[in-house]
LORO-797186 format. One line per 8 residues: number of its first residue (from 1); their letters; for each residue x, y, z of C-alpha. Coordinates in pm, 1 decimal. Each point is the difference from the previous one (the first is absolute). Last residue first. Example, Ala and Ser with C-alpha at 12.3 -4.5 7.8 and 13.67 -1.06 7.14 Angstrom:
<mifis>
2	SA	1367.0:-106.0:714.0  -137.0:-344.0:66.0
</mifis>
This chain:
<mifis>
63	KEDEKLWL	118.3:-4269.7:4383.0  119.7:396.4:41.7  228.7:-9.2:-216.8  -175.1:-79.8:-307.4  -299.4:306.2:65.8  264.6:263.7:-137.0  -19.3:-211.8:-364.3  -368.5:-15.9:73.1
55	HYMEVLDV	-26.4:402.7:44.5  267.2:48.9:-296.6  -250.9:-238.0:-206.7  -314.1:193.2:66.7  194.4:324.1:-60.0  116.3:-162.1:-338.3  -330.2:-86.2:-99.9  -164.4:384.8:76.1
47	AMQQALAI	280.4:133.2:-189.5  -54.4:-246.1:-320.8  -359.1:127.8:66.6  59.5:323.2:-30.4  253.2:2.0:-303.5  -303.5:-221.5:-182.0  -301.8:255.3:53.9  257.7:313.9:-86.3
39	SFAESGEL	156.7:-182.0:-319.1  -398.9:-120.5:-40.0  -112.6:368.8:10.9  281.5:75.7:-230.2  -103.2:-218.0:-271.0  195.0:-283.1:-98.7  -244.8:-266.1:76.3  -336.4:168.6:33.1
31	ETVPVEEK	-170.7:30.2:316.5  -360.7:-164.4:57.1  168.7:-328.4:60.9  111.8:81.6:348.4  373.7:-40.3:102.7  36.2:-343.2:191.9  145.4:-172.4:-315.8  285.9:271.9:-73.6
23	AQNYVEKL	29.9:-27.2:367.1  116.0:-371.0:0.3  221.9:63.1:-328.7  162.8:270.7:151.5  81.3:-179.8:347.6  126.1:-311.5:-198.8  245.7:205.5:-178.7  142.4:155.6:309.6
15	SEPSLTRK	50.7:-329.8:112.2  202.4:-122.5:-327.5  204.2:333.8:25.4  65.9:-88.5:364.8  -132.4:130.4:329.5  190.3:-110.3:235.2  250.8:282.6:43.4  -287.1:259.7:17.2
7	FADFSKM	-132.6:-150.3:329.6  372.5:25.8:148.2  -37.2:359.1:-109.4  -355.4:43.8:200.5  200.5:-129.1:344.1  -27.4:-278.7:198.6  10.1:29.7:370.7
</mifis>
C-alpha cells in the first residue's frame, strides 16, 4: 500500500506551483488578493486540490 510520505516525495516545486496557481484561479473573485480572507480561501482550496491529487495517485495502482 502506498504511504502519504511516498506521495509527498512525488511533489516537486513545479507541481506545487501548479497547485498554487490552480487554487488561486478557483478562489472566489469576491476575495481581495492579499487579504486574510483571500489567504484562508487559497489555503483551503490548495488543501482540497492536494487531497484530490492524493486520491488520484492512490488509484493509479488500481488500474
